[in-house]
Every structure is written in structure tokens, then in C-alpha cells.
N, C-alpha and C positions, 0 to 999 in steps of 0.2 A: 201110677203119679198122672191125674189130669186135671183141667185147668182151664175154665171159662172164660171167650170170650166173644164179646157182642151177641150174649142166653145159649154160643156151641159149644159145648162140651169136646174136647182136643186133647187125646192125648200126648203126653213129651213125644212117644214116637211117630208120630204123622205128624208133631210136624218139623222134627228132626229130620223125617223123609224128606217131608214140604219144603226146604229149605236146600235138602240135597237136588230133589232136582232142579229146583229155582237155578242149585247155580252148576249144575253140568248144562241147563238152557242156557243160562250166562256165556259157558264156554265157549258153547256149539255157537252160539250167536256170535260172539264175538271170532270164535276159529271161522266162521261163516264169513264176516262181514275183509276182513284182511283178504283170503282168499281171491274172494270177489274180487277187490280191489286190485291189486299185486294180476290176477290174473284177466282184464279188464284193460288195464294198463298196458299190460306185455301183449296184450295181442293185437292191440286198438298201435300201437308207438311204435312196436319193432319191425313189423312190414312199413309203416309208414317214413321211418330212417332210413330204412334201407332205401324204400322207393327214391328220399331224400336224396342221398347221397350219388344215386344211382343218374338221377337227371343235372344233380349238380356236374360231375366229370362230362354228361352227356354235352352239358349247354361250354364246359370249357372249348370240347372238342369241336361242336358246335361254331362255340368265339372265329376258334383259329380256322377252321376252314373258311372261313364268310369273310374273314380277315384278307385271305388267298386269293379268292373268291373277288373280290373290293381291290385287292390289289392291281393283281393280273388285266381287270379289265381295264384298271388304271392308266398303266401301262401301256400297254396295247394300243390302246386309242388319244397317248400321246407320242409314241411310236412314229403312228399313222397320221397325226397331225406335220409331225418335227416330218417327215417324209415327204410330206404334200408338200409345205414350205420348201426341203430345197429343188420339185421336181417345179414348184413356179418360179423359183431364181432361176432350173437351168434354160426353161423357156425363153425369158425373161432375155436373159443372152443370146440363144439360138435367134431371135427375136430380131439381134441385131444386125446380124450378117446378111437379114430378109428384109433393112427398110429400104427404103427412097434414098436417102443420103448417104450407102453404104458405099467406103472406097477401098481400095487398097494399096494405097498412097495417102492415106484421111489425113489431113492437117488438125490443127490444136481445137478448132470452132468443134469439128466433125464430131471428134470426140467427149470435147466439153457434154455435145448436145445427149453423145448415145450416153454418159453418166445422168445426166439430169433423167432422160430416162429410167433408168434404171432407180433412181431414186425418188422419182413418183410412183414408183412397185413395193419398194423398200426402201427404211430407212438405214439397212444391214450395213446396202454395198461402199465400199471406203473408198477403192476408184476402180481403175476399167484398164485396160492394154490390152492392140492386137501386135502382134507375133508372124514372123514369117517363119517354112519349119526351118531354117535354119536355130530360130531360138531368140531372134532378137529383135527388141522393141518395137515395133516403127511406131507405136501412136499410143497416146498415153493420155489421162486426166483424173489428178485427184490433186493428194494433198503431198504427193511425193514427185513434184519436177523432174530431181534429177535419174529417177527411174526410168526416165526415156533414151532410148539407145542400150541399153544396159543386154548384156549376152545373155539369156535364162539357162542355156542347151544343158549347160552339167545340173538344174535344180531335179530336184526327186520331179514335183509334179511333172515338172515339162516332159522330162522322159518317158511316165506313166504314158501320161499321157496321146501322145506320139505310139508307145506302142499299144494302146491298149483298142484291142476289140471297138468296145462303141468311142462313138463321140462324142463322150462328155467324161468329165473326170471330178470330184471332191474329194478334194485333198486334207490333212490332217491339218491338225494347226500348228504352225511351223512359227518365226519368226524372219530369214529369209532376209535381204540386203539393206532393210528398216529396221532388222532391228526389234520387230514390232509383232504381238503375238498376233495374227490373223488368218483365215482361212480362204485359200481359192478353191472358184467354180472353174474349172479350162472346157472350153464346145472348143472340136477340128472343123474344119468343115472343107472336102478338097475343091476348088474354085478352077477350075481346066485342070492343068495337070503339076499345081501347085499345091501344097499345104498348106493351111491357113490357122492359124488358131489366137480364138477373143478369147480372156480373160477376166475372171473381177475379183477380185480381193472382199470380203465381208468382216464387219469386226464382231470379235465375237464377246463383246460387252453386251452389244444390239445383242446377238443369238441367246445373251442370259437371259433375260427381261422378255424376248420370247418365252422362252424355257419355265421360265415362272407366270409369264399373265396364262399358261393354259397345264398349269401344274394347279390341283383340283383336292382340299380335303386338308385336314387340321392338322400337321409335324409333318406337312409328306414333305419330300426334299429328293431333287432329281436331277442327276449327270449324268456325262455321258464321257463315253471313256473308250479310247482307241483298243485294238488288238495289243498291243503290248503293255494297257493297263496303267497308260497315264490319260491323265482331266485333260478333255475336248474342251467341256464347260463346264462348269459345278459354282455352286455354291461358299462363301469363302468360310462359312464357319464348317463348310463339311473335309475341305483342301485347299491346292493351290492351284492353278492354272497349268499346264504342264506337268504340274508331280505325280512322283505313280503312285495308286491307288490302292488300299489294303485288301481288296476284294473285287475278282475279274472274276464274272460267270465261265459257264464251259462256251465253248463256241461250237458247238455240239447239234443243240438245239437251241430253234429260232425264237424258243420263249420262257420262260421259268420263272419258279417262285421256291424264296429261299427264305429259311429263318437262321438268323446267325447272332454272334453276341458282339455286343460294341459296348465298350465301361461296363462290363457290370448289368448291359438292358439288352431284355430280349426286341432284336430289330425283322421283320418282315421285309423281304427286300423281292423286287421282281423286276425283269427285265426283259431287255426287244433287242433281237438285232434287227440294224435299218435296215432296210433293200441301197439305198440311195449313198450313204458314205458306210466306212467299213469303221464305223463305231459302235457303242453299244449303252441301250436307253437305262439307267438304273434307275429303279423307284424304291425309296423306302420311307416305312412308317414304324415308330414305336410302338407295342402293342399297349400299354398301359399308358399316355393320351390317345393313340384309334378307336377304343374302348372303354373311354374313360365312362362316360356315361351308362352303358352297358354291365359292367360289374360295379358301378355303383345300384343298378336301378336292381342285379344279381342282389347284393346287398342288404337291400331296401325288401328285397323277395322272403329271404331264407330268415331276414329279424322277424316278416312278418311270421312269417310259417310257425315258429317256435312260440313265437306269441298265441297264436292258433291254438295249437301244439296244448299249450301249456293251460289253456283255456279248457279246451277238453278234458283233459288231461284234469284238472277242477275238480268241472263239472260233472264227471263218472264220477271221482273221490268222493261229490255233496252227493247226489243222486244214488249211492250206492249204499252211506251211510244211512237214507231217508229211506229206500228200499228198506233195509234187511234192518230196522227199527219199528218198521212198519207192520211188516212179516212174522218179527218176535212179540211187540204188542198183541196181536190177534193170531197166537203161535197155537191156539187151544181151535180156532178155527180153518180149519183144512181146506175149505176151498177160497179164505181168503186166503190161507199161506200158499196155497196151488195158480191163485193168478198172481201174485208175486213171484213165485219163483218163474213162471213162466215167460213175463214179464222181463225178469234179468233175464231169462234162458236169451231171450232174442238181443239184451243187450250184447250178454256173450254172445251171441252167432255177429251182431254187424261190425263189433269187432276182428271177431276172425275174416271175415268180408273185409275189411275196411281197406286190406292191400289191391284187393282186387275189381272192388268201388277206386279207390285212387286208380288204378292204373286205366279200370274204362273211361271214367273222367277224361283223363292227359289226355288220351288220344284223339277225342273231339279240341279239346283245349291244344293239342299239338298239329293240329288241322288246320284251328282258329288261328293260331301264330303263324304258319306256312302260307296259307292264305295272302295273309294282311302282309306279310313281307313279299311277294309278289307285287299284291296291287302298288306299294310305295316305289316296286321297282319299279314298275310301269313307269311310272309319275317320273321317276326320279329324271331329267334331263340326261345325266351323265351315259347312260347305260343306253339311251335313244333307244326301245325301244318299243314297238309297233304296236297300236291299243285303238280301240276301237268301243262303244259303250255295250255292244253283243261281252267284249271279253270281259270287262267290269262284273256284267252281269250278270257270266260262268264263274267267277272265281265268286263274289255274292250267293248262289244257287250252293258253291260249298260250303260256303260260312254255314248259311241257313238248315243247311244236311247234316253239320255237326250239333249245331248248338241240340236241335231238337233229338238229338242222340243222347246229348247229355241230361238234357229234360226230362226224354224216358228214363234215364237211370236212375236220377236222385228220386225221380215220385216211384219208381217202385221199390227202393230204400227207405220212403217215407212211408207207402204203404204195409211196406213187410214189419217195421220199424214202432206200430202204434199199436197202442197196450188199448185191448177194448174188452168190456168187460162177455160173460158167457150169453147169445143169444142162441135158441136150440130152434131150427126152422129144418123146414124138409129138404136135403138138397142131394146132390147127383157126386157118388162118388168119384165118376170118371172124370166129370167136368173140373172138382176139384187140385184132382191130382194135375193134369191139363195144366191149368192153374199156377200150381208148383212151379214144374218143372219149364215152363215156355218162358221164355225170357231170358233175364240173367242168370239162372243156374245149368237150363240148359246149353246155353252159350258158355257156362265153365267147364262142362263134359266135351264138347268138339276139343277144345281147346288141349286138356288135360286127357285126349283121346280115349274118351271114353265113351262106347256107345252105349245110343239108349233105346229098350226096345219094349211098345207098347202093346199090351195083350188084354186089351177090356171085353169083356161081357156087357156088348149091346144093351141087352137086354135087365140090366136091373135095374130092380126098383129104388124110387125114392125116399132115404130114411133119416131121419130125425135127431139133427145133431147141429155141431158148432162149427161152419165154413171154418172159422179162422184159425180158433182151434187145430181144427182133426187135418185143418194145411200146415201148421207148423210140424206136429207128428209124424205127419208123410214129409217136410223138408225136412225135421231131424231127422228119421229116420235114412233120407236118400244119401241125405249127406254123408255119415255115416257109413253109408257104403261106399259109396266117392273115395272120401279117406284110407277107407282100407284096400284100398283098386290102386297098386304101387304102381305102374306102370300104366300098361293101357290094359281093356279091359271092358269090360259089357256090365252092364245093370239093365235090369229086365221088371217091370211092372207090371203085374196080374190083377185081373180084379174076376170076381165070382161068387153066386149066393149058395150054398149049402144051409138048404134047411131053413131054419130062421135067421140065419146073419148072413152077413156081405162080408165077403172075408179079401183084403185088399193086403200082395206078398210084392215084397221090394226081396230081391232075388240078384244080388252078385256074386262076380269073380272076383272077386281078391284073396286074402289072407288067411282069412277064415279065423274061430278060437279053437282056444283050448277051450275043456268041462270050468275047470276054475273060471276060468274069464268072465265065462256065460253065466254063472253064479254071478257073480259082482255088478253085470254091466247097470240094472234097474238100481244099484246104489245111485246114491248122490256122492255127488263128486266124485264116482270111482270115472277114472279116465285112461285109456291106457297111449294115450298122444303124451305128444314132448309134452315138458314145460311152457307153459303161453300157449299151446295151442288149442283149449277146449279147457270147459267147464265142469265136465261128468256131471251136467245138471239136462242135457236134451233126454234120454233114453228118460230119466227118472221122472219131469215132469210128462214126456209121452204117454209113458200106459199110466196117472194119475188123469190127466185127456181122457183117455178109454174106457178106466174103467166106473170112471162118472158117469160115462154115458151109457155104461151096462158093459161094454165088455172085453177084451182080452190081447194082449199080444203075443207071439206065439212065436220062438226061437230055432232056427236050427241052423248047425254050423259043425264044420273039421277046421282042423285049422290047413289048410293050402286047397281049400274047395269050395271056400267062398261062404254066406251066410243066406241065411233067407227069414224075413221078416214078416209075420202075417200078422195085419191088424184084424181083429175078429168085432162084429159091430154089429147090435142086432136088428132084426130085421120088423120084428113082433110087438117093440116099441113103442113102434115108426109108426105102427099100420094103427096099434089100440090111442096112440094119440090122436090121429086121421080119425077113428072111429068116434071117440070119445067128444072131439068138436064137431062133429056133423049131427 
């Protein structure tokens, strides 16, 4: 049976055959579209997700370490300031012995003058007293006149100063005869054959205000604790003066940083033992408060990354749809189909390289971030770090180098992924090979412990080819060779002229292939790699490119003995083209 459509007679069998062919084509491109989408998304998003998780945990570790260093430096700075304050008070009392008005039998006026001199240096002084070696206070000035003439020989501070090797002593806070919290700074001095003691008491409340004034940082709490664990200076919200502290650091180390839990909150605690008094300075700060801005910034970065990944994934989905539809519409044109598949292959390879590219770009970004942190620390007055314009210039030079490195990487990626029409020009195969392996690929091979050997024929003639497309062929073959090497190995690139052809051979020491695998390697979408690691288009597209130039690809391989791919390109076609143009 036959019928006429538009003046062309067609049999029922011909129509059925065409419809069957159309159905197969439609099914083929439907599967192609799905596989490309899933392959590209998996190849791009899976490594990126792994890298994001890695950097997330690294950021947590970095924040904690930064917090430890910051709080440790703060505790050390406050400790030095407190020691200096106590040293100054000791010197103030020492000067009383050497003043022109000093007398072994001081009058009330003399003692009042001593107290005024002390209070001019610090308002923390409460009173001042002068003692003979029996512990009797023979001179006094202050708000407790009944203490004049008191016997202090049984007081702990007096017994300690009399037996101590050094000539001054700073006591713990105690109540004493006045029944009010205070602490004593006592100085002993041998005059003639007798030992005398000058002591002054200080107000813990004024000392607490001094400690608050030198504290820096939002949410930072500071306290002083004696060796028995009792608060000497403390914020009322943290504890009670002379109350028992729940935390007492070890006395084996002069300073340190620890993480404790208080009311279900993680608290970072830094401690430093004073040199001038038997006290330990404890500085604490909650993580949630100290790094609220940093954590908020990290959340914004994570949200931004998710949006970017979603946008890229959506872009891949849309672009893949358009590419496959365009290829389906022009399926009769082999040249157009080859161009589309080549571009899809490039996109697939870009997806596979996404993890490497992200790592390469994150390295200079990490350098830039660390260098900026160094510059900020140099300008931060709390660290008191010396700096000069030359120091800043050196740090900026490091940033410039990292920026140039990132720019170079992105430029290579853009050049690789750009889609261009075929253009035949005379080119040197040796130079094209060098352009392919130089830069990013050579760096990847070095990191993977793969040695690259070049064995080029320097007398090779120039041949007619498309440099971009033949470079893509070499890239695919070398990339497959690198993937076939599991640990360390060697890839050898050799070029030779054989009669009327140029032969480019890529030999690897990888796992090799079986005879069944060799029969399928040029089939579209065939791949021996894991799911998401490759699309199976590389060698198929490469063979199409080489055949369009009048060449061929030869393969030799054995399981366990590596593989050898030889790209054979004609010389005569190039020479004829040159002669014809002349």
C-alpha cells in the first residue's frame, strides 16, 4: 500500500520505519539529557559539598584556636598590669622609709603625711602603720585610730614577713581586727640592730574597679583567686568576695587556657599566676558571645554558598536542556553534533575539575584572609605589636601574589571552557602538547605524584589542525591516563614523524584495560569510572575530532601493564593545503 504526501509517494513500511527511527532518536536524546544533567550535577556538587563541609569544620577549629590565643594574650596582659600595679604600691611604701620626714618614733602628723603621700599615688590605700620587731603598731594613720598600739605579732601577715627571705609581702584578703575585707602590703627594713615594718592596707573594692578598667573585650569576666580557691577580687555576678570558687587552675603551669562548661554554656577560660602575690588571674568569656559576629558571618557565607550552588545547578540544568535540544534538532549534521558534544564534554570536565579548581582558588583566598588578619593584629592596640610601613608593604605583597594566583587560575578555566567553532590553521603539535599540560594540569599531576616525561621530535613539521580541538583531544587522553594511575606513576608524551603522518603517543603506567574494555572505549557514554566521575564522552568526541582531520587513534593496552594512545595526524593534507594556497 502507498500514499502520496506533498507529491512524494511513500509506502506504509517506510513511514513505520521512519516513525520507529524517530522514536528511537527521541528516546536516545531523552536518556542523553537525563544522564548529562545527573552526571554534571553529581560531578560538580558532590566535590563542592565535601569541600564546604571540610572548610566548615576547619573554620570551627580556627575560631576556637583564635579564641584561645586571644584570651591567653588578654590574661597575660592583665596579669602583667596587675603585677606592675602591685610593684608600684610596694615601691610607694618603700619610699616612706627613705623620706626626709621618716622617724623611728613617728608622730600622728608624720603618719598622716605618709598616708597622704600614698593616696596621691593610688586611692586604693586605706591606711598606713609602722611596727617594731615585736609586732606592736607604734605609728598609725587612717580611719581606724583604735588600731594604734595593737599587737600584730600573731597575725599571719606579720609572721610571714618576719620569716620571709625577701623584704616585702602581699597578703591574701582577710578581715583582721577591723572585721572588714582588706589586704596588706608589708615592707621590712633593718635599721641599726632592729627590724621595723611599714605596712599599708588596700581596699578590695578599689582593686576590683582597677581590674574592671583593665579588662577588655565584650563579655570578658576577670577574677583573682588565691591558692586555696577563695576569691580575692571578683565580679558580684560571678561570685562572692572570699567565697569558694568552683574553678581553680593547676599551679604547675604559669599560664594556660581551658574550656569548661558553666550552666550548659561553653566557656573559654585563660589563667595566669601573678608574680607579686600568691593569686591566679582567671579571665573567662563565652564562645557564643565572643564570636557572635563571626558565627553570623559564617551563616551568611553558608547561605550564600547554597544560593550560588543552586543557581549553578539550575544553570547546568537549563544549559544542558538547550544543548541537547539543539543537538537533537541537528542530528543529521555530524559536524554540528560533534561541536555540541565537544562543548558538553568540556562542561563535564569542568564539573569534574570543580573540586580541584575550588581547592586552588581557596588556597590564595586563605592566604589573603590570614594576611588581612595579621594586618589587623598589627593595628590592634591590645596586642601592642611593633609595625612599620615596610612591614605593611610586605604583607600587601603577599596579598598581591595570592590575587594574581587566583586570577591566573580563573583565566585558565575560562579559556578551557569557552566554546569555539572549528578553525583549521598550521600548528606545531609539540607546542600544543606543552600548552595543554602546562599550568593547572601539570600541578595536578605533581600533587598526584605522577611524573611527566616529554620526548618530543624537534623536527616535526607544522600540520593543518584546529589547535583548540586537538588540544581538547590531548587533554582528554592525558586526563584518562592520570585517572588510570591509582597511586604514583609516569606519563610519557612522545611525538614522531612516520612517513606522511605525525604520531603523538601518550603512554601511562596505570592499570591498563582488558580486550572487552578496549572494544567499548570509543562508544559514547561508556566509562569505567565511578558514577559521577565521568560522562564517557571524552574519547568518543576525541575520535570524531581526529577523524574529521583525516587521522586516527590507535590504542595498545594490557591489564596491569598500562596503556598507550597514539593520535595519528596526516602531514600530506597540510602540505597540500599549503601548496594550494601558494
